MIMAR-841623 format. One line per field, with one value per residue (C-alpha): residue number from 1; residue in three letters; x, y, z. Coordinates in steps of 0.001 Angstrom, whole numbers, plus 500000, padded with zeros to 6 digits. Last residue first. Layout:
% residues N
kepa <- (NUM|...)
vexnu <- (ALA|...)
east <- (X|...)
north <- (Y|...)
up <- (Z|...)
//
This chain:
% residues 358
kepa <- (358|357|356|355|354|353|352|351|350|349|348|347|346|345|344|343|342|341|340|339|338|337|336|335|334|333|332|331|330|329|328|327|326|325|324|323|322|321|320|319|318|317|316|315|314|313|312|311|310|309|308|307|306|305|304|303|302|301|300|299|298|297|296|295|294|293|292|291|290|289|288|287|286|285|284|283|282|281|280|279|278|277|276|275|274|273|272|271|270|269|268|267|266|265|264|263|262|261|260|259|258|257|256|255|254|253|252|251|250|249|248|247|246|245|244|243|242|241|240|239|238|237|236|235|234|233|232|231|230|229|228|227|226|225|224|223|222|221|220|219|218|217|216|215|214|213|212|211|210|209|208|207|206|205|204|203|202|201|200|199|198|197|196|195|194|193|192|191|190|189|188|187|186|185|184|183|182|181|180|179|178|177|176|175|174|173|172|171|170|169|168|167|166|165|164|163|162|161|160|159|158|157|156|155|154|153|152|151|150|149|148|147|146|145|144|143|142|141|140|139|138|137|136|135|134|133|132|131|130|129|128|127|126|125|124|123|122|121|120|119|118|117|116|115|114|113|112|111|110|109|108|107|106|105|104|103|102|101|100|99|98|97|96|95|94|93|92|91|90|89|88|87|86|85|84|83|82|81|80|79|78|77|76|75|74|73|72|71|70|69|68|67|66|65|64|63|62|61|60|59|58|57|56|55|54|53|52|51|50|49|48|47|46|45|44|43|42|41|40|39|38|37|36|35|34|33|32|31|30|29|28|27|26|25|24|23|22|21|20|19|18|17|16|15|14|13|12|11|10|9|8|7|6|5|4|3|2|1)
vexnu <- (ASP|ASN|THR|ASN|GLU|ASP|GLN|VAL|VAL|GLU|SER|LEU|GLN|ALA|THR|VAL|GLN|GLU|LEU|LEU|ASP|SER|LEU|LYS|ALA|VAL|ASN|ILE|GLY|ILE|LYS|SER|ASP|PRO|LYS|GLY|LEU|VAL|PHE|ASN|ALA|VAL|PRO|GLU|ASP|VAL|TYR|ALA|GLN|THR|ARG|GLN|TYR|GLU|ALA|GLU|LEU|LYS|THR|ILE|SER|PRO|ALA|VAL|TYR|GLY|SER|ASN|SER|THR|VAL|PRO|ASN|GLU|PHE|ALA|SER|VAL|LEU|ASN|VAL|PRO|THR|ASP|GLN|ARG|ILE|THR|VAL|MET|VAL|TYR|SER|PRO|LEU|THR|LYS|ASN|ALA|PHE|THR|ASN|GLN|LYS|GLY|THR|PRO|MET|SER|LEU|LEU|PHE|ASP|LYS|ILE|PHE|ASP|ALA|ALA|GLY|LYS|ILE|ALA|ASP|ALA|ALA|ASN|LEU|ASN|HIS|VAL|LEU|GLU|ASN|MET|ASN|VAL|ASN|ALA|TYR|ARG|TYR|LEU|THR|ALA|SER|ASN|PHE|ASP|ILE|THR|GLY|LEU|MET|ALA|ALA|GLY|THR|THR|ASP|ASP|PRO|GLN|GLU|ASP|ASP|LEU|ALA|THR|PHE|TYR|ASP|TYR|GLU|PRO|VAL|VAL|GLU|HIS|THR|SER|VAL|ALA|HIS|ALA|VAL|GLN|ALA|SER|ALA|ASP|VAL|ASN|LEU|GLU|PRO|ASN|ASP|ALA|VAL|MET|ARG|GLY|PHE|LEU|ALA|LEU|ASP|LEU|SER|GLN|ASP|GLY|LYS|LEU|VAL|LYS|LYS|ILE|GLU|LYS|LYS|ASP|LEU|GLU|GLU|ASN|ASP|LEU|ALA|TYR|GLN|ALA|LEU|LYS|ALA|ILE|GLN|GLY|ARG|SER|VAL|LEU|LEU|LEU|ALA|GLY|THR|GLU|ASN|ASN|LYS|LYS|ALA|ASP|ILE|LYS|ILE|GLY|ALA|LEU|LYS|PHE|ILE|GLU|THR|ALA|LYS|ALA|LEU|ALA|ALA|ASP|ASP|ASP|LEU|SER|ALA|ASP|LEU|LYS|LYS|LEU|GLU|ALA|VAL|LEU|LEU|SER|ALA|ALA|GLN|LYS|THR|ARG|THR|GLY|ALA|SER|VAL|ASN|ASP|HIS|LYS|PHE|GLU|ASP|ARG|VAL|ALA|LYS|LYS|TRP|SER|GLN|SER|SER|VAL|ARG|ALA|ARG|THR|VAL|GLY|GLY|TYR|LEU|ALA|THR|LYS|PRO|ALA|GLY|THR|ASP|ASP|ARG|ASN|ILE|ASN|SER|SER|PRO|VAL|THR|GLN|LEU|VAL|SER|LEU|ASP|VAL|TYR|LEU|ASN|LYS|THR|MET)
east <- (923015|923065|922217|918551|917064|916115|917726|920705|921922|919636|918960|922707|922993|920069|921417|924876|923316|921238|924092|926427|923797|923227|926975|927071|928470|928873|931459|931090|934456|938124|938435|938198|937521|934955|937252|935467|933010|933889|931664|932656|930220|929942|933704|935797|937437|940669|944412|945071|942501|944887|946993|943983|943112|946750|946783|943578|945160|948414|946616|944313|947317|949058|946025|945509|949097|949701|952215|955639|955025|956138|953676|954925|955957|953623|950999|949219|949498|946596|944228|942267|940542|937495|937125|935163|931760|932716|930936|933436|932933|935637|935596|937800|938279|936524|935004|936723|936201|939486|938186|941606|940956|937249|938062|940620|939512|936179|936497|935093|931853|930677|932136|931449|927995|927037|928573|926972|923550|923856|924851|921978|919435|920594|920790|917365|915770|917652|917254|919270|922213|922079|921605|924720|926623|925733|926552|930103|930874|934279|936249|939194|940556|943653|944503|945991|947771|948290|949959|949349|950841|949500|951828|951440|951361|949168|948916|951235|953627|953403|951814|951709|948300|946819|945601|941896|942095|944624|946701|946986|950057|950480|953203|951786|953444|954576|955045|956543|954368|955311|952778|949496|948447|946949|943359|943114|940960|937247|935705|931959|929666|930715|929849|927462|928393|925484|926526|929928|928437|930330|932875|930182|931691|929514|929498|930520|927923|924950|925527|925880|922700|920616|919826|916291|917571|920488|919414|915829|916951|919072|915980|913964|916609|916776|913080|911339|908356|905807|905786|904282|906065|909503|908907|907880|911028|913282|911536|912154|915804|916355|914689|916898|919855|922535|926318|927634|930592|932124|931254|927648|926687|924240|925515|928913|928235|925207|927467|925366|926812|925543|924566|921258|919475|921382|920538|916838|916949|918704|916111|913243|914783|915528|911895|910683|913164|912447|908668|906472|902911|903832|904236|905581|907666|908689|910026|911809|913530|914634|915939|918039|919343|920327|922138|924210|927645|927156|927305|924010|922404|921889|919080|919641|918186|920787|922452|922347|923990|926580|927524|927938|930130|932317|932702|933700|936282|937930|937886|939500|942413|943527|947119|949605|952495|956135|958368|959773|956829|954582|955422|952212|951144|948602|948335|950114|948383|950961|948638|947833|945475|942903|941663|944807|944623|946442|944647|942899|942883|940546|941030|938440|938285|935046|934670|931245|931327|929131|929901|927812|925447|922050)
north <- (617385|621109|620412|619850|618663|620090|617653|618113|615126|615020|618763|619364|617403|619208|622616|621751|620592|623737|626047|624414|624482|628207|628774|627214|624166|621711|618943|616346|615805|614903|614162|617732|617931|620740|622918|626076|624701|621604|619761|617275|615172|613284|613380|610217|610401|612291|611659|609866|612146|615019|614061|614173|617691|618697|617476|619427|622599|622112|621671|624614|626794|625679|626856|630136|631400|632783|632173|632903|630636|629895|628633|628987|625935|626495|626645|623324|623927|626347|623364|624284|621100|621077|617899|614632|614791|616629|618564|619867|622909|623576|626786|627902|631122|633271|636569|639914|643454|645323|648695|650120|653636|653232|649955|651603|649302|647658|644226|641579|639626|637063|633860|634664|635870|632576|630349|632406|632278|628492|628107|630390|628298|625176|627032|628612|625187|623549|626305|629428|629489|625732|625019|627127|625261|621891|623201|624220|626418|626722|629399|629520|631933|631248|634425|634890|638190|641773|644469|648055|651109|654513|657491|661254|664456|667528|670846|669560|671725|674488|677939|680028|678638|679778|677103|676326|672579|672189|669168|665897|663686|659984|657556|654032|651619|648021|645298|642064|639030|635410|632779|631232|634619|634709|635080|635389|632501|632645|630466|629982|628874|631703|631267|633944|635885|637239|635378|637069|640284|643567|642118|641066|638862|638017|635250|635211|632827|633300|637066|637290|635258|637416|635890|635681|634479|635352|638949|637816|635254|637906|640077|637157|636426|640127|640159|643510|644418|646529|644092|644426|647629|646349|643010|644760|646890|643918|641978|644719|645130|641364|641166|643953|641804|642940|643214|645434|647775|648651|650768|651135|654640|656885|660033|659667|661146|658872|655813|652641|649507|646119|643719|642757|644448|647642|647248|647070|649941|652182|651412|652144|655464|656363|655799|657980|660744|660748|660868|657776|658242|656921|653410|650879|653382|655150|651866|651096|654495|654107|650606|651905|654696|652134|650046|653078|651543|649605|646356|645901|642600|640876|638645|638344|641170|640542|643949|643469|640058|641548|644073|641241|639374|642464|642828|639159|639853|642648|640720|637719|639893|640076|639006|639227|636898|637533|634480|631895|629509|632199|635810|637824|641005|643801|646272|649554|652465|652678|651216|648233|648275|645776|646065|647596|646507|645621|642461|639945|636228|634092|630560|629355|626580|626361|623641|622729|620907|618328|616654|614281|613576|615222)
up <- (171689|170909|167257|168117|164867|161473|159087|156809|154792|151751|151686|151586|148345|146719|147745|146409|143132|142679|143644|141133|138383|138984|138815|135386|133600|136444|136589|139338|140970|140612|136886|135579|131836|132089|134228|135438|137982|140006|142491|145181|147179|150461|150708|151020|154405|154942|154933|151612|149980|150668|147654|145306|146446|146075|142457|141803|143171|141240|137923|138594|139428|136224|134208|136088|136201|132731|129961|131445|134433|137969|140575|144119|146169|149120|146366|146783|150529|150035|149966|153106|154277|156578|158636|158823|157121|153934|151174|148613|146407|143796|141771|138870|136911|139474|138299|137777|139045|138441|137250|138311|139600|140364|142135|144425|147289|146434|148014|145658|145624|143063|144525|148180|147109|145497|148164|150935|149315|148920|152577|153599|151690|153522|156834|156369|155885|158751|161319|162181|164613|165312|161612|160902|163617|162097|158610|159496|156486|154826|153036|150649|148042|145934|144072|140598|140910|139833|141927|142926|144629|143641|143089|143077|141070|141119|139296|136585|134648|132114|132136|128931|127994|131300|133770|133658|133042|135858|134926|136820|137149|137805|138844|139071|141457|141381|143974|142577|143179|143784|142822|143972|145299|148752|149998|153765|154891|155679|158383|158658|161493|163785|167450|168684|171812|173847|176993|176561|177999|177748|175295|172838|170117|167142|164561|160902|159497|161834|162025|158239|157747|160109|163468|164834|168189|170479|171118|171712|174288|175995|176341|177679|180306|181202|182043|181551|183677|181790|178894|175420|174453|175487|173734|170533|170570|171272|168521|165939|166940|166767|163364|162025|162949|165343|165061|167846|167411|170746|173791|172687|171679|173474|171743|173381|176818|177261|176931|176691|178280|177175|179967|178383|181281|180478|176794|177580|180060|177551|174902|177276|178386|174770|173806|176671|175844|172125|172507|172573|171326|167861|169261|166754|164788|167989|169389|166099|166051|169672|168902|166016|168251|170895|168270|167201|167767|164557|162643|160795|159959|156643|155395|151644|149584|146846|147332|151104|150818|148454|151139|153635|151128|150612|154380|154544|151822|153777|157036|155308|154251|150626|150058|147181|147831|148719|148524|150962|150687|152097|152967|152917|151144|151529|148649|149484|151214|153999|156655|154447|151478|150172|146571|145094|141476|138260|137132|139420|138641|140687|141903|144399|146970|148967|151619|153040|156350|158032|161322|163463|160588|160743)
//
């Protein structure tokens, strides 16, 4: 594999009246950028949406929980029906103790913090415990670092109890921000009691919901060398395509029943680079202004910024554009399936299964 290999994703997506990611007051999150207030959707919120989409698509996805010991107990009993609850819990507790992860018996045998584990790791831990009378903490740690689910390999894991079990993330996801200034709005609503007497007037409930609408710039990148290190070459190539697909099609679900705001991207640019990832949000430091929609001028500014950055970076391995058939900056693709096929083919040419620790 080349020394460096990155996949950049730049996405423009318009979202109507919505509140998909709230702050502590219940209002849509915002950011001050370029001197004006922008709509913002946190990276954590969108990564959660991607993980949910992985599960919906039957892509390898782990579970983030404090109940890892309970999962291991269930797996041990599944593999060995002769084990009772106490015996299985004793084995599970011993395994996590050797791994350096504290289990709190006073709190329903929870870990001290959320732990992201793959189903494969839980299954292999259980099998290892049943196959070996003497447990080796090095082998246990090896299991907890291997057989990673795609979300674990992409987004990483921090284990405060034992940093040896940390997994470096191979993907970075930016907070999405609007390409233009937004003005916060709110909806005043009332609700009537269907059973109230005819001679009774007034609402049984009233309230407000904060919302905004925006054209968002979304960005993420994947370090393919790190993804291969966490998985293997074949799974990394497939995983990158799965991530692109589900990053594009997912959306956080805050207040979705209220606003029915599920949209799809208007424009997608995927760039494969060998030197450095490039977030093109600087295209919008000077906010877009328009009385006839933000998508078209946002695309123009984004492509102009891409061309400007070419003076600073190496020529990319490949650049693909979906959503602008007359684009002059990359290879135009007509459908998402075509985009994924071409990205997969390009990555297959430059990614090889080798020791990425060298």
